[in-house]
mmCIF file of the N, C-alpha and C atoms, coordinates in Angstrom:
data_MODEL
# 
_entry.id   MODEL 
# 
loop_
_atom_site.group_PDB 
_atom_site.id 
_atom_site.type_symbol 
_atom_site.label_atom_id 
_atom_site.label_alt_id 
_atom_site.label_comp_id 
_atom_site.label_asym_id 
_atom_site.label_entity_id 
_atom_site.label_seq_id 
_atom_site.pdbx_PDB_ins_code 
_atom_site.Cartn_x 
_atom_site.Cartn_y 
_atom_site.Cartn_z 
_atom_site.occupancy 
_atom_site.B_iso_or_equiv 
_atom_site.pdbx_formal_charge 
_atom_site.auth_seq_id 
_atom_site.auth_comp_id 
_atom_site.auth_asym_id 
_atom_site.auth_atom_id 
_atom_site.pdbx_PDB_model_num 
ATOM 1   N N  . MET A 1 1  ? 128.124 72.374  102.937 1.00 0.00 ? 1  MET A N  1 
ATOM 2   C CA . MET A 1 1  ? 126.723 72.677  103.097 1.00 0.00 ? 1  MET A CA 1 
ATOM 3   C C  . MET A 1 1  ? 126.546 74.185  103.286 1.00 0.00 ? 1  MET A C  1 
ATOM 4   N N  . ILE A 1 2  ? 125.527 74.743  102.652 1.00 0.00 ? 2  ILE A N  1 
ATOM 5   C CA . ILE A 1 2  ? 125.276 76.181  102.722 1.00 0.00 ? 2  ILE A CA 1 
ATOM 6   C C  . ILE A 1 2  ? 124.464 76.497  103.971 1.00 0.00 ? 2  ILE A C  1 
ATOM 7   N N  . ASP A 1 3  ? 124.946 77.505  104.696 1.00 0.00 ? 3  ASP A N  1 
ATOM 8   C CA . ASP A 1 3  ? 124.210 77.952  105.872 1.00 0.00 ? 3  ASP A CA 1 
ATOM 9   C C  . ASP A 1 3  ? 122.869 78.535  105.427 1.00 0.00 ? 3  ASP A C  1 
ATOM 10  N N  . LYS A 1 4  ? 121.816 78.243  106.152 1.00 0.00 ? 4  LYS A N  1 
ATOM 11  C CA . LYS A 1 4  ? 120.470 78.651  105.756 1.00 0.00 ? 4  LYS A CA 1 
ATOM 12  C C  . LYS A 1 4  ? 120.347 80.175  105.669 1.00 0.00 ? 4  LYS A C  1 
ATOM 13  N N  . GLN A 1 5  ? 120.903 80.899  106.621 1.00 0.00 ? 5  GLN A N  1 
ATOM 14  C CA . GLN A 1 5  ? 120.811 82.350  106.616 1.00 0.00 ? 5  GLN A CA 1 
ATOM 15  C C  . GLN A 1 5  ? 121.538 82.926  105.398 1.00 0.00 ? 5  GLN A C  1 
ATOM 16  N N  . TYR A 1 6  ? 122.701 82.386  105.068 1.00 0.00 ? 6  TYR A N  1 
ATOM 17  C CA . TYR A 1 6  ? 123.452 82.837  103.903 1.00 0.00 ? 6  TYR A CA 1 
ATOM 18  C C  . TYR A 1 6  ? 122.647 82.590  102.634 1.00 0.00 ? 6  TYR A C  1 
ATOM 19  N N  . PHE A 1 7  ? 122.005 81.443  102.533 1.00 0.00 ? 7  PHE A N  1 
ATOM 20  C CA . PHE A 1 7  ? 121.219 81.094  101.352 1.00 0.00 ? 7  PHE A CA 1 
ATOM 21  C C  . PHE A 1 7  ? 120.059 82.065  101.175 1.00 0.00 ? 7  PHE A C  1 
ATOM 22  N N  . VAL A 1 8  ? 119.389 82.426  102.259 1.00 0.00 ? 8  VAL A N  1 
ATOM 23  C CA . VAL A 1 8  ? 118.258 83.352  102.172 1.00 0.00 ? 8  VAL A CA 1 
ATOM 24  C C  . VAL A 1 8  ? 118.726 84.721  101.716 1.00 0.00 ? 8  VAL A C  1 
ATOM 25  N N  . SER A 1 9  ? 119.831 85.226  102.252 1.00 0.00 ? 9  SER A N  1 
ATOM 26  C CA . SER A 1 9  ? 120.311 86.542  101.842 1.00 0.00 ? 9  SER A CA 1 
ATOM 27  C C  . SER A 1 9  ? 120.798 86.518  100.400 1.00 0.00 ? 9  SER A C  1 
ATOM 28  N N  . LEU A 1 10 ? 121.421 85.431  99.959  1.00 0.00 ? 10 LEU A N  1 
ATOM 29  C CA . LEU A 1 10 ? 121.847 85.314  98.570  1.00 0.00 ? 10 LEU A CA 1 
ATOM 30  C C  . LEU A 1 10 ? 120.633 85.286  97.652  1.00 0.00 ? 10 LEU A C  1 
ATOM 31  N N  . TYR A 1 11 ? 119.600 84.571  98.052  1.00 0.00 ? 11 TYR A N  1 
ATOM 32  C CA . TYR A 1 11 ? 118.365 84.490  97.278  1.00 0.00 ? 11 TYR A CA 1 
ATOM 33  C C  . TYR A 1 11 ? 117.719 85.875  97.165  1.00 0.00 ? 11 TYR A C  1 
ATOM 34  N N  . ALA A 1 12 ? 117.709 86.640  98.254  1.00 0.00 ? 12 ALA A N  1 
ATOM 35  C CA . ALA A 1 12 ? 117.133 87.983  98.229  1.00 0.00 ? 12 ALA A CA 1 
ATOM 36  C C  . ALA A 1 12 ? 117.944 88.898  97.326  1.00 0.00 ? 12 ALA A C  1 
ATOM 37  N N  . LEU A 1 13 ? 119.255 88.744  97.336  1.00 0.00 ? 13 LEU A N  1 
ATOM 38  C CA . LEU A 1 13 ? 120.107 89.556  96.484  1.00 0.00 ? 13 LEU A CA 1 
ATOM 39  C C  . LEU A 1 13 ? 119.824 89.268  95.021  1.00 0.00 ? 13 LEU A C  1 
ATOM 40  N N  . ILE A 1 14 ? 119.698 88.008  94.671  1.00 0.00 ? 14 ILE A N  1 
ATOM 41  C CA . ILE A 1 14 ? 119.406 87.643  93.288  1.00 0.00 ? 14 ILE A CA 1 
ATOM 42  C C  . ILE A 1 14 ? 118.039 88.176  92.890  1.00 0.00 ? 14 ILE A C  1 
ATOM 43  N N  . LEU A 1 15 ? 117.049 88.036  93.754  1.00 0.00 ? 15 LEU A N  1 
ATOM 44  C CA . LEU A 1 15 ? 115.720 88.552  93.437  1.00 0.00 ? 15 LEU A CA 1 
ATOM 45  C C  . LEU A 1 15 ? 115.721 90.071  93.339  1.00 0.00 ? 15 LEU A C  1 
ATOM 46  N N  . GLY A 1 16 ? 116.542 90.730  94.118  1.00 0.00 ? 16 GLY A N  1 
ATOM 47  C CA . GLY A 1 16 ? 116.629 92.183  94.030  1.00 0.00 ? 16 GLY A CA 1 
ATOM 48  C C  . GLY A 1 16 ? 117.101 92.629  92.666  1.00 0.00 ? 16 GLY A C  1 
ATOM 49  N N  . TYR A 1 17 ? 118.107 91.958  92.114  1.00 0.00 ? 17 TYR A N  1 
ATOM 50  C CA . TYR A 1 17 ? 118.565 92.297  90.773  1.00 0.00 ? 17 TYR A CA 1 
ATOM 51  C C  . TYR A 1 17 ? 117.530 91.927  89.727  1.00 0.00 ? 17 TYR A C  1 
ATOM 52  N N  . ALA A 1 18 ? 116.862 90.797  89.909  1.00 0.00 ? 18 ALA A N  1 
ATOM 53  C CA . ALA A 1 18 ? 115.853 90.375  88.943  1.00 0.00 ? 18 ALA A CA 1 
ATOM 54  C C  . ALA A 1 18 ? 114.710 91.375  88.902  1.00 0.00 ? 18 ALA A C  1 
ATOM 55  N N  . LYS A 1 19 ? 114.346 91.930  90.050  1.00 0.00 ? 19 LYS A N  1 
ATOM 56  C CA . LYS A 1 19 ? 113.254 92.889  90.085  1.00 0.00 ? 19 LYS A CA 1 
ATOM 57  C C  . LYS A 1 19 ? 113.607 94.155  89.320  1.00 0.00 ? 19 LYS A C  1 
ATOM 58  N N  . VAL A 1 20 ? 114.843 94.597  89.434  1.00 0.00 ? 20 VAL A N  1 
ATOM 59  C CA . VAL A 1 20 ? 115.250 95.818  88.753  1.00 0.00 ? 20 VAL A CA 1 
ATOM 60  C C  . VAL A 1 20 ? 115.235 95.630  87.243  1.00 0.00 ? 20 VAL A C  1 
ATOM 61  N N  . PHE A 1 21 ? 115.688 94.491  86.758  1.00 0.00 ? 21 PHE A N  1 
ATOM 62  C CA . PHE A 1 21 ? 115.868 94.320  85.327  1.00 0.00 ? 21 PHE A CA 1 
ATOM 63  C C  . PHE A 1 21 ? 114.740 93.561  84.632  1.00 0.00 ? 21 PHE A C  1 
ATOM 64  N N  . LEU A 1 22 ? 113.996 92.742  85.345  1.00 0.00 ? 22 LEU A N  1 
ATOM 65  C CA . LEU A 1 22 ? 113.096 91.831  84.654  1.00 0.00 ? 22 LEU A CA 1 
ATOM 66  C C  . LEU A 1 22 ? 111.624 91.984  85.002  1.00 0.00 ? 22 LEU A C  1 
ATOM 67  N N  . THR A 1 23 ? 111.214 92.995  85.739  1.00 0.00 ? 23 THR A N  1 
ATOM 68  C CA . THR A 1 23 ? 109.814 93.037  86.129  1.00 0.00 ? 23 THR A CA 1 
ATOM 69  C C  . THR A 1 23 ? 108.910 93.490  84.998  1.00 0.00 ? 23 THR A C  1 
ATOM 70  N N  . MET A 1 24 ? 109.233 94.564  84.321  1.00 0.00 ? 24 MET A N  1 
ATOM 71  C CA . MET A 1 24 ? 108.358 95.087  83.271  1.00 0.00 ? 24 MET A CA 1 
ATOM 72  C C  . MET A 1 24 ? 108.824 94.619  81.899  1.00 0.00 ? 24 MET A C  1 
ATOM 73  N N  . PHE A 1 25 ? 107.859 94.329  81.052  1.00 0.00 ? 25 PHE A N  1 
ATOM 74  C CA . PHE A 1 25 ? 108.175 93.910  79.694  1.00 0.00 ? 25 PHE A CA 1 
ATOM 75  C C  . PHE A 1 25 ? 107.015 94.260  78.773  1.00 0.00 ? 25 PHE A C  1 
ATOM 76  N N  . VAL A 1 26 ? 107.307 94.317  77.474  1.00 0.00 ? 26 VAL A N  1 
ATOM 77  C CA . VAL A 1 26 ? 106.301 94.612  76.457  1.00 0.00 ? 26 VAL A CA 1 
ATOM 78  C C  . VAL A 1 26 ? 105.711 93.297  75.980  1.00 0.00 ? 26 VAL A C  1 
ATOM 79  N N  . LYS A 1 27 ? 104.394 93.257  75.923  1.00 0.00 ? 27 LYS A N  1 
ATOM 80  C CA . LYS A 1 27 ? 103.690 92.029  75.563  1.00 0.00 ? 27 LYS A CA 1 
ATOM 81  C C  . LYS A 1 27 ? 102.777 92.309  74.371  1.00 0.00 ? 27 LYS A C  1 
ATOM 82  N N  . ARG A 1 28 ? 102.778 91.394  73.415  1.00 0.00 ? 28 ARG A N  1 
ATOM 83  C CA . ARG A 1 28 ? 101.883 91.487  72.261  1.00 0.00 ? 28 ARG A CA 1 
ATOM 84  C C  . ARG A 1 28 ? 100.736 90.515  72.469  1.00 0.00 ? 28 ARG A C  1 
ATOM 85  N N  . LYS A 1 29 ? 99.514  91.031  72.413  1.00 0.00 ? 29 LYS A N  1 
ATOM 86  C CA . LYS A 1 29 ? 98.333  90.190  72.595  1.00 0.00 ? 29 LYS A CA 1 
ATOM 87  C C  . LYS A 1 29 ? 97.523  90.188  71.301  1.00 0.00 ? 29 LYS A C  1 
ATOM 88  N N  . LYS A 1 30 ? 97.218  89.007  70.806  1.00 0.00 ? 30 LYS A N  1 
ATOM 89  C CA . LYS A 1 30 ? 96.378  88.876  69.617  1.00 0.00 ? 30 LYS A CA 1 
ATOM 90  C C  . LYS A 1 30 ? 94.914  89.015  70.029  1.00 0.00 ? 30 LYS A C  1 
ATOM 91  N N  . ASN A 1 31 ? 94.171  89.811  69.280  1.00 0.00 ? 31 ASN A N  1 
ATOM 92  C CA . ASN A 1 31 ? 92.749  89.996  69.537  1.00 0.00 ? 31 ASN A CA 1 
ATOM 93  C C  . ASN A 1 31 ? 91.929  89.170  68.556  1.00 0.00 ? 31 ASN A C  1 
ATOM 94  N N  . ARG A 1 32 ? 90.666  88.952  68.891  1.00 0.00 ? 32 ARG A N  1 
ATOM 95  C CA . ARG A 1 32 ? 89.790  88.171  68.011  1.00 0.00 ? 32 ARG A CA 1 
ATOM 96  C C  . ARG A 1 32 ? 89.558  88.874  66.682  1.00 0.00 ? 32 ARG A C  1 
ATOM 97  N N  . SER A 1 33 ? 89.635  90.191  66.675  1.00 0.00 ? 33 SER A N  1 
ATOM 98  C CA . SER A 1 33 ? 89.389  90.950  65.449  1.00 0.00 ? 33 SER A CA 1 
ATOM 99  C C  . SER A 1 33 ? 90.562  90.891  64.478  1.00 0.00 ? 33 SER A C  1 
ATOM 100 N N  . GLY A 1 34 ? 91.677  90.304  64.897  1.00 0.00 ? 34 GLY A N  1 
ATOM 101 C CA . GLY A 1 34 ? 92.848  90.212  64.040  1.00 0.00 ? 34 GLY A CA 1 
ATOM 102 C C  . GLY A 1 34 ? 93.886  91.279  64.321  1.00 0.00 ? 34 GLY A C  1 
ATOM 103 N N  . THR A 1 35 ? 93.574  92.201  65.204  1.00 0.00 ? 35 THR A N  1 
ATOM 104 C CA . THR A 1 35 ? 94.533  93.226  65.576  1.00 0.00 ? 35 THR A CA 1 
ATOM 105 C C  . THR A 1 35 ? 95.429  92.712  66.699  1.00 0.00 ? 35 THR A C  1 
ATOM 106 N N  . THR A 1 36 ? 96.469  93.470  66.984  1.00 0.00 ? 36 THR A N  1 
ATOM 107 C CA . THR A 1 36 ? 97.400  93.121  68.054  1.00 0.00 ? 36 THR A CA 1 
ATOM 108 C C  . THR A 1 36 ? 97.467  94.269  69.046  1.00 0.00 ? 36 THR A C  1 
ATOM 109 N N  . SER A 1 37 ? 97.237  93.973  70.304  1.00 0.00 ? 37 SER A N  1 
ATOM 110 C CA . SER A 1 37 ? 97.360  94.970  71.367  1.00 0.00 ? 37 SER A CA 1 
ATOM 111 C C  . SER A 1 37 ? 98.766  94.911  71.933  1.00 0.00 ? 37 SER A C  1 
ATOM 112 N N  . ILE A 1 38 ? 99.347  96.071  72.153  1.00 0.00 ? 38 ILE A N  1 
ATOM 113 C CA . ILE A 1 38 ? 100.671 96.173  72.764  1.00 0.00 ? 38 ILE A CA 1 
ATOM 114 C C  . ILE A 1 38 ? 100.470 96.698  74.180  1.00 0.00 ? 38 ILE A C  1 
ATOM 115 N N  . VAL A 1 39 ? 100.862 95.897  75.165  1.00 0.00 ? 39 VAL A N  1 
ATOM 116 C CA . VAL A 1 39 ? 100.695 96.278  76.565  1.00 0.00 ? 39 VAL A CA 1 
ATOM 117 C C  . VAL A 1 39 ? 102.026 96.132  77.292  1.00 0.00 ? 39 VAL A C  1 
ATOM 118 N N  . VAL A 1 40 ? 102.185 96.931  78.326  1.00 0.00 ? 40 VAL A N  1 
ATOM 119 C CA . VAL A 1 40 ? 103.328 96.790  79.220  1.00 0.00 ? 40 VAL A CA 1 
ATOM 120 C C  . VAL A 1 40 ? 102.817 96.050  80.444  1.00 0.00 ? 40 VAL A C  1 
ATOM 121 N N  . ALA A 1 41 ? 103.480 94.958  80.773  1.00 0.00 ? 41 ALA A N  1 
ATOM 122 C CA . ALA A 1 41 ? 103.064 94.122  81.895  1.00 0.00 ? 41 ALA A CA 1 
ATOM 123 C C  . ALA A 1 41 ? 104.250 93.896  82.819  1.00 0.00 ? 41 ALA A C  1 
ATOM 124 N N  . GLU A 1 42 ? 103.938 93.441  84.018  1.00 0.00 ? 42 GLU A N  1 
ATOM 125 C CA . GLU A 1 42 ? 104.984 93.052  84.954  1.00 0.00 ? 42 GLU A CA 1 
ATOM 126 C C  . GLU A 1 42 ? 104.547 91.786  85.664  1.00 0.00 ? 42 GLU A C  1 
ATOM 127 N N  . LYS A 1 43 ? 105.517 91.051  86.127  1.00 0.00 ? 43 LYS A N  1 
ATOM 128 C CA . LYS A 1 43 ? 105.252 89.818  86.854  1.00 0.00 ? 43 LYS A CA 1 
ATOM 129 C C  . LYS A 1 43 ? 105.874 89.942  88.235  1.00 0.00 ? 43 LYS A C  1 
ATOM 130 N N  . THR A 1 44 ? 105.028 89.901  89.248  1.00 0.00 ? 44 THR A N  1 
ATOM 131 C CA . THR A 1 44 ? 105.503 89.928  90.621  1.00 0.00 ? 44 THR A CA 1 
ATOM 132 C C  . THR A 1 44 ? 104.808 88.821  91.388  1.00 0.00 ? 44 THR A C  1 
ATOM 133 N N  . LYS A 1 45 ? 105.597 88.048  92.098  1.00 0.00 ? 45 LYS A N  1 
ATOM 134 C CA . LYS A 1 45 ? 105.102 86.923  92.897  1.00 0.00 ? 45 LYS A CA 1 
ATOM 135 C C  . LYS A 1 45 ? 104.300 85.941  92.051  1.00 0.00 ? 45 LYS A C  1 
ATOM 136 N N  . GLY A 1 46 ? 104.698 85.768  90.800  1.00 0.00 ? 46 GLY A N  1 
ATOM 137 C CA . GLY A 1 46 ? 104.059 84.791  89.930  1.00 0.00 ? 46 GLY A CA 1 
ATOM 138 C C  . GLY A 1 46 ? 102.770 85.255  89.290  1.00 0.00 ? 46 GLY A C  1 
ATOM 139 N N  . ILE A 1 47 ? 102.404 86.517  89.470  1.00 0.00 ? 47 ILE A N  1 
ATOM 140 C CA . ILE A 1 47 ? 101.151 87.033  88.920  1.00 0.00 ? 47 ILE A CA 1 
ATOM 141 C C  . ILE A 1 47 ? 101.466 88.115  87.894  1.00 0.00 ? 47 ILE A C  1 
ATOM 142 N N  . TYR A 1 48 ? 100.871 87.984  86.698  1.00 0.00 ? 48 TYR A N  1 
ATOM 143 C CA . TYR A 1 48 ? 101.032 88.990  85.664  1.00 0.00 ? 48 TYR A CA 1 
ATOM 144 C C  . TYR A 1 48 ? 100.035 90.121  85.887  1.00 0.00 ? 48 TYR A C  1 
ATOM 145 N N  . LYS A 1 49 ? 100.506 91.350  85.717  1.00 0.00 ? 49 LYS A N  1 
ATOM 146 C CA . LYS A 1 49 ? 99.642  92.515  85.851  1.00 0.00 ? 49 LYS A CA 1 
ATOM 147 C C  . LYS A 1 49 ? 99.923  93.442  84.679  1.00 0.00 ? 49 LYS A C  1 
ATOM 148 N N  . GLU A 1 50 ? 98.875  93.785  83.932  1.00 0.00 ? 50 GLU A N  1 
ATOM 149 C CA . GLU A 1 50 ? 99.028  94.720  82.824  1.00 0.00 ? 50 GLU A CA 1 
ATOM 150 C C  . GLU A 1 50 ? 99.015  96.131  83.380  1.00 0.00 ? 50 GLU A C  1 
ATOM 151 N N  . LEU A 1 51 ? 100.085 96.881  83.112  1.00 0.00 ? 51 LEU A N  1 
ATOM 152 C CA . LEU A 1 51 ? 100.207 98.223  83.656  1.00 0.00 ? 51 LEU A CA 1 
ATOM 153 C C  . LEU A 1 51 ? 99.545  99.263  82.768  1.00 0.00 ? 51 LEU A C  1 
ATOM 154 N N  . ILE A 1 52 ? 99.772  99.167  81.452  1.00 0.00 ? 52 ILE A N  1 
ATOM 155 C CA . ILE A 1 52 ? 99.237  100.156 80.525  1.00 0.00 ? 52 ILE A CA 1 
ATOM 156 C C  . ILE A 1 52 ? 99.114  99.525  79.144  1.00 0.00 ? 52 ILE A C  1 
ATOM 157 N N  . THR A 1 53 ? 98.093  99.937  78.419  1.00 0.00 ? 53 THR A N  1 
ATOM 158 C CA . THR A 1 53 ? 97.957  99.542  77.020  1.00 0.00 ? 53 THR A CA 1 
ATOM 159 C C  . THR A 1 53 ? 98.558  100.657 76.184  1.00 0.00 ? 53 THR A C  1 
ATOM 160 N N  . ILE A 1 54 ? 99.580  100.324 75.421  1.00 0.00 ? 54 ILE A N  1 
ATOM 161 C CA . ILE A 1 54 ? 100.247 101.320 74.588  1.00 0.00 ? 54 ILE A CA 1 
ATOM 162 C C  . ILE A 1 54 ? 99.401  101.638 73.364  1.00 0.00 ? 54 ILE A C  1 
ATOM 163 N N  . GLY A 1 55 ? 98.835  100.618 72.735  1.00 0.00 ? 55 GLY A N  1 
ATOM 164 C CA . GLY A 1 55 ? 97.996  100.849 71.568  1.00 0.00 ? 55 GLY A CA 1 
ATOM 165 C C  . GLY A 1 55 ? 97.599  99.551  70.900  1.00 0.00 ? 55 GLY A C  1 
ATOM 166 N N  . VAL A 1 56 ? 96.814  99.688  69.821  1.00 0.00 ? 56 VAL A N  1 
ATOM 167 C CA . VAL A 1 56 ? 96.330  98.551  69.048  1.00 0.00 ? 56 VAL A CA 1 
ATOM 168 C C  . VAL A 1 56 ? 96.668  98.811  67.590  1.00 0.00 ? 56 VAL A C  1 
ATOM 169 N N  . ALA A 1 57 ? 97.195  97.795  66.902  1.00 0.00 ? 57 ALA A N  1 
ATOM 170 C CA . ALA A 1 57 ? 97.580  97.960  65.502  1.00 0.00 ? 57 ALA A CA 1 
ATOM 171 C C  . ALA A 1 57 ? 97.362  96.668  64.740  1.00 0.00 ? 57 ALA A C  1 
ATOM 172 N N  . LYS A 1 58 ? 97.267  96.804  63.425  1.00 0.00 ? 58 LYS A N  1 
ATOM 173 C CA . LYS A 1 58 ? 97.126  95.640  62.565  1.00 0.00 ? 58 LYS A CA 1 
ATOM 174 C C  . LYS A 1 58 ? 98.353  95.472  61.673  1.00 0.00 ? 58 LYS A C  1 
ATOM 175 N N  . ASP A 1 59 ? 98.966  96.576  61.276  1.00 0.00 ? 59 ASP A N  1 
ATOM 176 C CA . ASP A 1 59 ? 100.132 96.575  60.396  1.00 0.00 ? 59 ASP A CA 1 
ATOM 177 C C  . ASP A 1 59 ? 101.396 96.297  61.213  1.00 0.00 ? 59 ASP A C  1 
ATOM 178 N N  . SER A 1 60 ? 102.329 95.538  60.635  1.00 0.00 ? 60 SER A N  1 
ATOM 179 C CA . SER A 1 60 ? 103.552 95.182  61.374  1.00 0.00 ? 60 SER A CA 1 
ATOM 180 C C  . SER A 1 60 ? 104.425 96.403  61.673  1.00 0.00 ? 60 SER A C  1 
ATOM 181 N N  . ASN A 1 61 ? 104.416 97.408  60.783  1.00 0.00 ? 61 ASN A N  1 
ATOM 182 C CA . ASN A 1 61 ? 105.190 98.628  61.053  1.00 0.00 ? 61 ASN A CA 1 
ATOM 183 C C  . ASN A 1 61 ? 104.619 99.379  62.250  1.00 0.00 ? 61 ASN A C  1 
ATOM 184 N N  . GLU A 1 62 ? 103.296 99.448  62.333  1.00 0.00 ? 62 GLU A N  1 
ATOM 185 C CA . GLU A 1 62 ? 102.660 100.104 63.472  1.00 0.00 ? 62 GLU A CA 1 
ATOM 186 C C  . GLU A 1 62 ? 102.944 99.336  64.761  1.00 0.00 ? 62 GLU A C  1 
ATOM 187 N N  . ILE A 1 63 ? 102.929 98.015  64.675  1.00 0.00 ? 63 ILE A N  1 
ATOM 188 C CA . ILE A 1 63 ? 103.211 97.186  65.852  1.00 0.00 ? 63 ILE A CA 1 
ATOM 189 C C  . ILE A 1 63 ? 104.621 97.452  66.353  1.00 0.00 ? 63 ILE A C  1 
ATOM 190 N N  . ASP A 1 64 ? 105.587 97.519  65.424  1.00 0.00 ? 64 ASP A N  1 
ATOM 191 C CA . ASP A 1 64 ? 106.971 97.781  65.821  1.00 0.00 ? 64 ASP A CA 1 
ATOM 192 C C  . ASP A 1 64 ? 107.121 99.153  66.477  1.00 0.00 ? 64 ASP A C  1 
ATOM 193 N N  . SER A 1 65 ? 106.431 100.164 65.936  1.00 0.00 ? 65 SER A N  1 
ATOM 194 C CA . SER A 1 65 ? 106.532 101.495 66.540  1.00 0.00 ? 65 SER A CA 1 
ATOM 195 C C  . SER A 1 65 ? 105.887 101.518 67.925  1.00 0.00 ? 65 SER A C  1 
ATOM 196 N N  . LEU A 1 66 ? 104.795 100.771 68.101  1.00 0.00 ? 66 LEU A N  1 
ATOM 197 C CA . LEU A 1 66 ? 104.169 100.699 69.423  1.00 0.00 ? 66 LEU A CA 1 
ATOM 198 C C  . LEU A 1 66 ? 105.048 99.949  70.419  1.00 0.00 ? 66 LEU A C  1 
ATOM 199 N N  . VAL A 1 67 ? 105.746 98.918  69.953  1.00 0.00 ? 67 VAL A N  1 
ATOM 200 C CA . VAL A 1 67 ? 106.674 98.193  70.833  1.00 0.00 ? 67 VAL A CA 1 
ATOM 201 C C  . VAL A 1 67 ? 107.791 99.129  71.286  1.00 0.00 ? 67 VAL A C  1 
ATOM 202 N N  . ASN A 1 68 ? 108.309 99.944  70.366  1.00 0.00 ? 68 ASN A N  1 
ATOM 203 C CA . ASN A 1 68 ? 109.342 100.920 70.740  1.00 0.00 ? 68 ASN A CA 1 
ATOM 204 C C  . ASN A 1 68 ? 108.800 101.927 71.750  1.00 0.00 ? 68 ASN A C  1 
ATOM 205 N N  . ALA A 1 69 ? 107.552 102.359 71.546  1.00 0.00 ? 69 ALA A N  1 
ATOM 206 C CA . ALA A 1 69 ? 106.930 103.279 72.506  1.00 0.00 ? 69 ALA A CA 1 
ATOM 207 C C  . ALA A 1 69 ? 106.781 102.609 73.871  1.00 0.00 ? 69 ALA A C  1 
ATOM 208 N N  . GLY A 1 70 ? 106.493 101.319 73.869  1.00 0.00 ? 70 GLY A N  1 
ATOM 209 C CA . GLY A 1 70 ? 106.401 100.579 75.125  1.00 0.00 ? 70 GLY A CA 1 
ATOM 210 C C  . GLY A 1 70 ? 107.731 100.520 75.853  1.00 0.00 ? 70 GLY A C  1 
ATOM 211 N N  . HIS A 1 71 ? 108.810 100.305 75.107  1.00 0.00 ? 71 HIS A N  1 
ATOM 212 C CA . HIS A 1 71 ? 110.140 100.284 75.722  1.00 0.00 ? 71 HIS A CA 1 
ATOM 213 C C  . HIS A 1 71 ? 110.498 101.658 76.287  1.00 0.00 ? 71 HIS A C  1 
ATOM 214 N N  . GLU A 1 72 ? 110.115 102.718 75.579  1.00 0.00 ? 72 GLU A N  1 
ATOM 215 C CA . GLU A 1 72 ? 110.360 104.069 76.092  1.00 0.00 ? 72 GLU A CA 1 
ATOM 216 C C  . GLU A 1 72 ? 109.574 104.306 77.379  1.00 0.00 ? 72 GLU A C  1 
ATOM 217 N N  . TRP A 1 73 ? 108.324 103.830 77.424  1.00 0.00 ? 73 TRP A N  1 
ATOM 218 C CA . TRP A 1 73 ? 107.500 103.992 78.622  1.00 0.00 ? 73 TRP A CA 1 
ATOM 219 C C  . TRP A 1 73 ? 108.127 103.255 79.801  1.00 0.00 ? 73 TRP A C  1 
ATOM 220 N N  . ILE A 1 74 ? 108.662 102.065 79.533  1.00 0.00 ? 74 ILE A N  1 
ATOM 221 C CA . ILE A 1 74 ? 109.308 101.287 80.598  1.00 0.00 ? 74 ILE A CA 1 
ATOM 222 C C  . ILE A 1 74 ? 110.509 102.036 81.155  1.00 0.00 ? 74 ILE A C  1 
ATOM 223 N N  . SER A 1 75 ? 111.331 102.613 80.279  1.00 0.00 ? 75 SER A N  1 
ATOM 224 C CA . SER A 1 75 ? 112.517 103.322 80.766  1.00 0.00 ? 75 SER A CA 1 
ATOM 225 C C  . SER A 1 75 ? 112.124 104.541 81.598  1.00 0.00 ? 75 SER A C  1 
ATOM 226 N N  . LYS A 1 76 ? 111.078 105.256 81.193  1.00 0.00 ? 76 LYS A N  1 
ATOM 227 C CA . LYS A 1 76 ? 110.615 106.399 81.990  1.00 0.00 ? 76 LYS A CA 1 
ATOM 228 C C  . LYS A 1 76 ? 110.057 105.937 83.332  1.00 0.00 ? 76 LYS A C  1 
ATOM 229 N N  . GLU A 1 77 ? 109.307 104.854 83.316  1.00 0.00 ? 77 GLU A N  1 
ATOM 230 C CA . GLU A 1 77 ? 108.693 104.345 84.550  1.00 0.00 ? 77 GLU A CA 1 
ATOM 231 C C  . GLU A 1 77 ? 109.749 103.813 85.514  1.00 0.00 ? 77 GLU A C  1 
ATOM 232 N N  . GLU A 1 78 ? 110.784 103.155 84.994  1.00 0.00 ? 78 GLU A N  1 
ATOM 233 C CA . GLU A 1 78 ? 111.844 102.650 85.871  1.00 0.00 ? 78 GLU A CA 1 
ATOM 234 C C  . GLU A 1 78 ? 112.610 103.790 86.517  1.00 0.00 ? 78 GLU A C  1 
ATOM 235 N N  . SER A 1 79 ? 112.809 104.891 85.787  1.00 0.00 ? 79 SER A N  1 
ATOM 236 C CA . SER A 1 79 ? 113.504 106.024 86.395  1.00 0.00 ? 79 SER A CA 1 
ATOM 237 C C  . SER A 1 79 ? 112.620 106.704 87.442  1.00 0.00 ? 79 SER A C  1 
ATOM 238 N N  . ARG A 1 80 ? 111.299 106.634 87.259  1.00 0.00 ? 80 ARG A N  1 
ATOM 239 C CA . ARG A 1 80 ? 110.376 107.217 88.231  1.00 0.00 ? 80 ARG A CA 1 
ATOM 240 C C  . ARG A 1 80 ? 110.312 106.396 89.511  1.00 0.00 ? 80 ARG A C  1 
ATOM 241 N N  . ARG A 1 81 ? 110.380 105.076 89.373  1.00 0.00 ? 81 ARG A N  1 
ATOM 242 C CA . ARG A 1 81 ? 110.274 104.196 90.551  1.00 0.00 ? 81 ARG A CA 1 
ATOM 243 C C  . ARG A 1 81 ? 111.509 104.288 91.340  1.00 0.00 ? 81 ARG A C  1 
# 
């Protein structure tokens, strides 16, 4: 049987790593006009929060470049935090 205190500290350790690697992500949102918005979002405590809108595009090449820009923004933001 796992000691309760050990389980809580193990759970916090796992969540600590998850927060570093999995909080921010690039999200593609379809708009009614047919365009796609590229946003950087994060999920904390089960709630999604949009941090920044990278841009809006209709062409798949533009969408890919905006997704890359979103990944660059995430790496800069993680180094800042």
